[in-house]
C-alpha positions as CSV (number, residue, x, y, z in Angstrom):
1,M,-133.8,112.6,-10.6
2,K,-131.4,115.5,-11.2
3,N,-128.7,113.5,-9.5
4,T,-129.3,110.5,-11.7
5,F,-128.8,112.7,-14.8
6,K,-125.7,114.2,-13.3
7,I,-124.2,110.8,-12.6
8,S,-125.1,109.6,-16.1
9,A,-123.6,112.6,-17.8
10,L,-120.4,112.1,-15.8
11,V,-120.2,108.4,-16.8
12,L,-120.9,109.2,-20.4
13,A,-118.2,111.9,-20.4
14,L,-115.7,109.4,-18.9
15,A,-116.7,106.8,-21.5
16,G,-116.1,109.3,-24.3
17,F,-112.7,110.3,-22.9
18,S,-111.6,106.7,-22.4
19,L,-112.8,105.5,-25.8
20,G,-110.7,108.3,-27.4
21,A,-107.6,106.3,-27.1
22,T,-106.9,104.4,-30.3
23,A,-103.3,103.1,-30.5
24,Q,-102.9,99.6,-29.1
25,T,-99.9,97.9,-27.6
26,T,-99.4,94.8,-25.4
27,T,-98.2,95.2,-21.8
28,P,-95.2,92.8,-21.5
29,A,-95.8,91.7,-17.9
30,S,-99.4,90.6,-18.3
31,G,-99.9,90.1,-22.0
32,S,-103.3,91.9,-21.7
33,T,-104.6,94.3,-24.2
34,T,-104.0,98.0,-23.5
35,S,-103.9,101.2,-25.5
36,S,-100.8,103.4,-25.6
37,N,-102.0,105.0,-22.3
38,G,-102.8,101.7,-20.7
39,V,-106.6,101.6,-21.3
40,R,-108.1,98.1,-21.8
41,F,-111.2,97.6,-24.0
42,S,-113.7,94.7,-24.2
43,I,-117.0,93.9,-25.8
44,G,-119.2,91.2,-24.4
45,V,-122.4,89.2,-24.2
46,D,-124.4,89.4,-20.9
47,A,-126.9,86.7,-19.9
48,G,-128.7,86.2,-16.6
49,I,-131.5,85.0,-14.4
50,P,-133.8,87.4,-12.5
51,T,-133.9,87.2,-8.7
52,G,-136.4,88.3,-6.1
53,K,-139.9,89.4,-7.1
54,L,-138.7,90.0,-10.7
55,S,-138.4,86.2,-11.1
56,N,-142.2,85.8,-10.7
57,N,-142.9,87.3,-14.1
58,Y,-139.5,87.1,-15.9
59,N,-137.5,84.1,-17.1
60,W,-134.0,85.4,-18.1
61,N,-132.1,88.3,-19.7
62,L,-129.8,88.7,-22.6
63,G,-127.8,91.7,-23.7
64,G,-124.4,93.1,-24.5
65,S,-121.9,95.6,-23.2
66,V,-118.8,97.5,-23.9
67,Q,-116.2,98.3,-21.2
68,A,-113.1,100.4,-20.8
69,D,-110.7,99.7,-18.0
70,I,-108.5,102.7,-17.2
71,P,-105.4,102.0,-15.1
72,V,-104.9,103.8,-11.7
73,V,-102.0,101.7,-10.4
74,S,-100.6,98.3,-11.5
75,Q,-103.5,96.2,-10.2
76,L,-106.3,98.7,-10.0
77,F,-108.5,100.1,-12.8
78,V,-111.4,102.5,-13.1
79,T,-114.1,100.9,-15.3
80,V,-116.7,102.5,-17.5
81,N,-119.4,100.2,-18.9
82,A,-122.5,100.7,-21.1
83,G,-124.7,98.1,-22.5
84,Y,-128.2,96.8,-23.3
85,D,-130.3,94.3,-21.4
86,N,-133.5,92.6,-22.5
87,I,-135.3,90.8,-19.7
88,F,-137.7,88.3,-21.2
89,G,-141.2,88.1,-19.8
90,K,-143.0,84.8,-18.9
91,N,-146.1,83.5,-20.7
92,N,-149.2,82.7,-18.7
93,V,-148.3,85.0,-15.8
94,A,-149.9,84.1,-12.4
95,G,-152.0,81.3,-14.1
96,T,-153.5,83.6,-16.7
97,T,-153.1,83.8,-20.4
98,L,-151.3,87.1,-20.1
99,S,-147.6,87.5,-20.9
100,A,-145.2,89.9,-19.2
101,T,-143.8,92.6,-21.5
102,N,-140.1,92.4,-21.9
103,I,-138.1,95.0,-20.0
104,Q,-135.5,96.8,-22.1
105,L,-132.7,98.6,-20.1
106,L,-129.7,100.7,-21.0
107,P,-127.3,100.4,-18.0
108,V,-124.5,102.9,-17.7
109,K,-122.0,102.2,-14.9
110,A,-118.6,103.2,-13.6
111,G,-116.5,101.6,-10.9
112,L,-113.3,99.9,-9.8
113,K,-111.6,96.6,-10.9
114,F,-108.9,95.1,-8.7
115,F,-106.6,92.2,-9.5
116,P,-105.5,90.7,-6.2
117,V,-103.7,87.9,-8.1
118,S,-102.7,87.6,-11.8
119,N,-105.8,87.5,-14.1
120,F,-108.4,87.1,-11.2
121,Y,-110.3,90.3,-10.4
122,I,-112.9,91.8,-8.1
123,Q,-115.1,94.5,-9.6
124,G,-117.7,96.9,-8.2
125,E,-119.7,99.3,-10.3
126,A,-122.6,101.7,-9.9
127,G,-124.6,104.0,-12.2
128,A,-128.0,104.4,-13.8
129,G,-130.3,102.0,-15.6
130,F,-132.5,103.7,-18.2
131,A,-135.8,101.9,-19.1
132,L,-136.2,102.2,-22.9
133,N,-139.8,101.0,-22.8
134,K,-141.0,102.6,-19.5
135,T,-144.6,103.1,-20.6
136,D,-145.0,99.5,-22.0
137,V,-143.9,97.9,-18.7
138,G,-145.7,100.4,-16.4
139,F,-142.7,102.1,-14.9
140,T,-143.2,105.6,-13.5
141,N,-139.5,106.4,-13.5
142,A,-137.4,106.4,-16.6
143,A,-134.2,105.7,-14.7
144,A,-133.1,104.0,-11.5
145,F,-129.8,103.7,-9.5
146,I,-128.0,100.4,-10.3
147,Y,-125.1,98.6,-8.6
148,A,-123.1,95.5,-9.7
149,P,-120.5,93.6,-7.7
150,Q,-118.6,91.1,-9.9
151,I,-115.8,88.6,-9.8
152,G,-114.1,87.2,-12.8
153,Y,-111.0,85.9,-14.6
154,Q,-109.2,87.1,-17.8
155,F,-107.9,84.3,-20.0
156,Q,-105.0,85.4,-22.2
157,L,-105.3,84.2,-25.8
158,G,-101.9,85.4,-26.9
159,G,-100.9,88.7,-28.4
160,K,-103.4,91.4,-27.7
161,N,-106.4,89.2,-27.2
162,S,-108.1,87.9,-24.1
163,I,-111.4,86.5,-22.9
164,D,-112.9,88.1,-19.8
165,A,-115.4,85.9,-17.9
166,G,-117.2,87.4,-15.0
167,V,-120.2,86.7,-12.7
168,R,-122.1,89.5,-11.2
169,Y,-125.2,90.4,-9.2
170,E,-126.9,93.5,-10.6
171,G,-129.5,95.3,-8.5
172,S,-131.5,98.5,-8.8
173,T,-133.7,100.8,-6.9
174,K,-137.4,101.0,-7.7
175,F,-138.5,102.0,-11.2
176,N,-141.9,102.8,-9.6
177,S,-141.7,105.0,-6.6
178,N,-144.7,103.4,-4.9
179,V,-144.2,99.8,-5.9
180,D,-141.8,97.6,-3.9
181,D,-141.5,94.9,-6.6
182,S,-140.4,97.3,-9.4
183,K,-136.7,96.6,-8.7
184,V,-134.8,94.9,-11.6
185,N,-132.4,92.5,-9.9
186,F,-130.5,89.5,-11.6
187,V,-127.5,87.3,-11.5
188,A,-125.5,87.4,-14.8
189,L,-122.5,86.1,-16.6
190,R,-120.5,88.5,-18.8
191,L,-118.3,86.8,-21.5
192,A,-116.3,89.4,-23.2
193,Y,-113.5,89.7,-25.8
194,G,-110.6,92.0,-25.1
195,F,-109.0,93.5,-28.1
């Protein structure tokens, strides 16, 4: 648990550092949005479908995220991402009249984003997912390790604007130490606006 908090604190510190850049310019070669120090910003909507045992009691998820892409070299960026996910429970779970309680998560991740060709990227992130309603859903742990491989494409809109469309698989370790089906795994689409 101490390591989870250390990782989260580091990710939040990086997010604060990267979001400190305010002046914006356009990189001539790519037309993508960057700040004066090359940082790219985006805000997006995330929607997905639960996988594995989570899909037995949950239908889909919806949320949002903000992301900063910090350049390392011309095609490689360090990413810092924070957001909110609401995973909607099914009605009449297991043939009963009971409904599953929605899971509310705050994911905080950092990773790498690589552009092997113009506008197409491969991204991998890891971090911590914090359960905002831990007691309501019966979790014993308030946080779990999360990982998210993603592929996507950035559509240039002209000027400083772009649309970033990505598909990812997001998985977690167990939110209940003794329960194997307490992992929160899903496939999601992120549609974001770069500004």
